[in-house]
N, C-alpha and C positions, 0 to 999 in steps of 0.2 A: 348366282351370277347377276351382277348389277351393272347397268349402264351408268357410268360415273357422272355424266353430264347433268343429271337431275339430282345429285346428292349434295349435302351441305359441305362447306369447306372443312369444318372441324368435326372429326368423328373418331372415337376411340374404338379400335377393333377389339373383338372379344379375345380374352386370353385363352382363349381356348388353344523304210520301212513301211506303212500305209497299204499293205497288201491284204492278206487273209484276215488279219484282225479287223480291218474296216469292213470286209465283206461279211464277217460273221456277226458283228455287233451293230453295224450301221447299214443304211439302205443302199448305199453305193460305195464302190471302192475307188472311184475316180474323182470324187469331189467331197466336200465337207458339209454338204447340206444335211439337215437333221431329218429324222424319221417323220417329222411333222409336215415336210414338204410333199406336195402332191398335186396332180392335175385336177383333182376333184374341186369343184367350186365350193369353197367354204365362206360362210358369212360371219364376219367378226365385227363387233362394234369397235369404233375407233379407240375409245378409252373405256376400260372395263375393270371392275373389281371382281376378283375371283378368289376361291377358297381352296385350301389344300390341308388335309389332315396329316399331321406329322407327330409321331410319338403320342398319339391320343389327344392332341390339341388341334383345334381348328385354327389354322393360320390363314392370313389373307395377303393379297398383293394386288397391285394395279398394273395393268398392261396398257401401254399406248402404242398403237401401230401408226406409222407414217402413211400419208396418202399414197406413197409409192409401193406399199406392201403388196407383194405378189406371192400368193401361197404356192404357186406352181413354179417358183423360181428354181433354176438349176443350181444356183450358188447359195441361196439363203441370204438372210439379212443379219448384219451385225446386231448385237444386243448389249445394252448397258444396264446393269443393276445399280440403282441409286438408293442408298440407305440413309434413313432419317436419323436425327440426333435424339438424345434422351429427352423425354417429355414431349416429343413431337410425334407425328404419325405419317403414314405414307402419303396421305392426301396433301398435308402441309408441305411435305418434301416436293411433291409434284408441282404444286402451285408456285412455291417460292424459288425453286431452282430454275424455273423457266425451261426445263429440259424438253417438254413436249414440243415446243416451238423449234428448239434446236434439233430434235430428232426429225421433225417434219422437213427441215431444211437440209438435213444430212443423211436421210434415208436409213435410219437405224431404229430398232425397237427399244423403247424405254420401259423399264420395269421398276416398280417401287414396292419392295417387300415391307411388311409390317412386323415389328418386333412383338414380344409378349408384353402384356400389361399387368402390373401388380396392384392396380387400384387408383382411386382418386384421392387427393389430399390437398392441403394448402402448404405452399413453400414460399418463404420470404414474403408472406402477405398476398400471394397470388395463387389461383387454382393451378394445380399441377396434376397432369395425367402421367402416372409412373410407368412410362414405356421405356424399356431398356433392351440392349443387345448384350448377350453373354459372349464377350470377347475373350474369355478365359484368362483375363488379367484383372479386371475390376471385380471379379468374383473369386479371386484366388489369393487374397492377402493372408499372411505375409508372403512376399516374394523372397527369392533367395537373397535379396539385398535388404530385406526387412519389411516393415509395414509400408503399404502403398499410399498412406495418407499421414498428414500431420495432426489431424483432429478427426474425431468420429463423425460419421454420417448424421445429419439432423434427425432427431427423434421421430419427426413426422414420416420420414422415409424408412427408418429402422423398424417402425411399427408395422409396415407393409411388407418388409423383406421376409421371405420364408426363413423359418428358424434354421434350416440346414445351411443357409447362406451367411449366417452371422460369423464374424471372426472376433478374436479377443480384442482387437484394437478398434473395432467399429468402422473399418475401412470399406469392406465390400458393399457395393451399392447397386448391383444388378441381379437379375434373376438367375442364380447359379443352376437352377433346375432345367433351364431351357437349353436344348441342343440346337443352337442357332447355326452352327457350322453344318450339322446334318440337315437342317431345314433348307438352307441355301443349296446344298448339294441336291436334295430332293426336288427343290424348285427348278433347278436347271434341267433335271430330267424331264419334269413336266412341261417346261417351256419348249424343250427340244422335240417332244412328242406331239405337242399341240400346234406349234407355229413353225414356219419355215425359217430356221435359224442357221446361220453360218457358224458351225461349231468351232471354226478356227479363229473366230473373232468375238469372243465372249469377254466382257470387261465388267469391272466393278468400281464404283466410286461411292463416296459417302461423306457426310458432313458431321463434325463433332464426334459423338459416340459412334455414329455411322462410319466415320473415318477410321476410328479404332477398330471397328468390326471389319472394315475393308482390309486393314493390315493383317488381321487374323486370318481372313480368307486367303490372302496372298501367301500365308505360310501353310495353311491346311489344304488348300485346293489349287495349288500352283500347277498341278497337272491338267487342270481344266481351263484355267483363266489365261488369257493372252496378255493382259496388263491390268494394273490397278492404279487408283488415284485417290488416296486418302486426302481429305480436306479438313484442316483445322482439327485433326484428331490423331494423337499418338498414343500408343499403348502405355500402360502404367509402367513406371520404373521397375526394372527387374524382369520384365517380360518382353524384351526386345527379341522377337522370335525370328528364326531363320526358315525359309521355305522348306517344306518337308521332303518334297520329291526332287529327284535329280533332273529338274527341268528349269529353264530360265523363268524368272518372274520380274519382268520390267515394272518399274514403279515411277510415278510422278507424284510428288508429295507437295501439297499446297498449304502454306501457313501465313499467318499475319504477324507482322513485326510488333503490333500493338495489342496482340491477343494476350490477355492476362488470365483467361480461363484455361486454355490449353496452350501455354507458351511454346513457341517453336523451338527456341534454343535455350529456354530456361528449364527448370525442373519442377518447381512448386507452382501449381495453379491457384487461382484466387479462392477456390473452395476447398483447398487443403489436400488435393491429390497430387502425388508425385508422378511426373510424366517423363518418358524417354525423349531426349532431344532429337530433333529431326536429323541432325548430322550423324548421330549414332545409328538411326534407322537406315539411313542411306548407305553408311559404311557396311552394315551387315548385308543388305541387299546387294551392294556392289561386290562384296566377296562372293556371294552366291552366284551372281551373274558373270563372274570371271572378268570383272573390271580391274584395272590396275590401281586398286585403292591404296596400296602401301607405297607406291612410287609416284603417284599422281594426285595432286589436290584437285577438287572439283573446279571446273573451268566455266566461264560464262557461256550460256547457251542462248542463242537468239530465239525469240518467240513472237507470235503474232500480237501479243499484248504488252510488249515492252514499253515501259514508261507510263502506263495507265496506273495512277495511284501508286507510283514507285514500284510497279511490278518488274521483277527481274528473276532470271532463272540461272541455276548452275547445275552441273552434272558431270558424270564420268563419261567421256566420249570415246573411250578405248575398250569397251566391253566386248569380249571375244564371243562371237556368235557361231564360231566354227567355220570351216571352209575358207579361212583367210578373210572373213567378214567381221568388221568391227562397227560399233555404233553406240548411240546414247541410249542405254537401257535403264539408267538410274539418274533421275533428274528431280530437282526441287525448285519450287518457285515461291517467292515471298512478295507480299505487298503491304502497304501501310495500314491494313485493316485491323480492327479489333476481332472479337469472336463473331464474325459475320461472314455471310456467303459472298464470294467475290462477284458482285454485280454492280454496275454503275450506269445509271440512267437507262435501265432496261437492257444493257449490254452484258451478256454473260462472258466477260473477258477471261475468267478463269476456265470455264467450260470450253471455250474456244481453243485454248492451249492444250487442255486435257484431250480433246478430240483429235487435235493434230498429233499428239503423242500416241494415242491409241491407234491411229491409222498407220503408224509406222511399225506396229507390232501385231503379229498373228502367231498362232500356235497350231501345228499339225496335230489333229486328234485322231485316235487316242494316242497320246504320248505315253512313254514308259511310266509305269506306276511304281518304279523302284524307289524305295525310301533311301534317303541319304544315309551313308554309313558313318 
């Protein structure tokens, strides 16, 4: 365990209902605070790098606690997992997303998981740390629709990719041997047992490949997550997944109208990867969330950042939450950015809207684990 305050900025991590069910699995039956909550005085560093062994690999993550963190809280604290992009790492994500400051101001726990690393190389004339997430799409070409790329992965990366991950078209570009869904699932268990977490308010966001992984988690772990927010990251074409469990999965999807690397409404990215258009993602999540996607077009949704760099949002506002309650559970926001994080003059205008969306969504745990039929 390391106190992050004294560490360098860039570091490559080593590759290494609510009744008896709650009583039997969780500490209390009348609230959603995790087993980590307790009256015992625990001393935690404000920002800490920690390690977790999963599938025989040492994985790492950074935890940032807000000044308001109360280990003896009766309710627990919301938690947001923030996933980095390809070639980046958890510390870079922490620094450039400005989420620590946002967490301090809004009283939630920020967590930055680290992907696996396939080695160091040079790409387009620059040093490149081959950090990737296995989103079960960029590791699975060809898709049912065909190859996921228009040209093969650069040889500098193919040379580092495990032999088992190669495909005939040279499209696969992530570590197919990494069980990143399982890692995040295990990480949530550890976070809930260590810290005082509100299990009804667990969220995930991510940028670029981290956004792609965020979408995959929305499909695989929707029984645990209250809402997700992919940013500038859509799954490869042919892998537009549907949430696995018969539970809602609210989504706010952020994209840039000038993004040529992961185009929001285009298909072919600058580096030859075919991506799913945002509107297709939103339609599938809308169907899952019982929004009226076949009779209603997405409508304008007001947000706190409207007008900043042409920021605007649309969504389905008639999603059936049951008990005659309807709301906006599927929303997308665009701005005039390239493949860049939505920050302007130190203002996290994208994160501000994501947090507003998150605050409107919670999930009673443990929800049913029934698979969709």
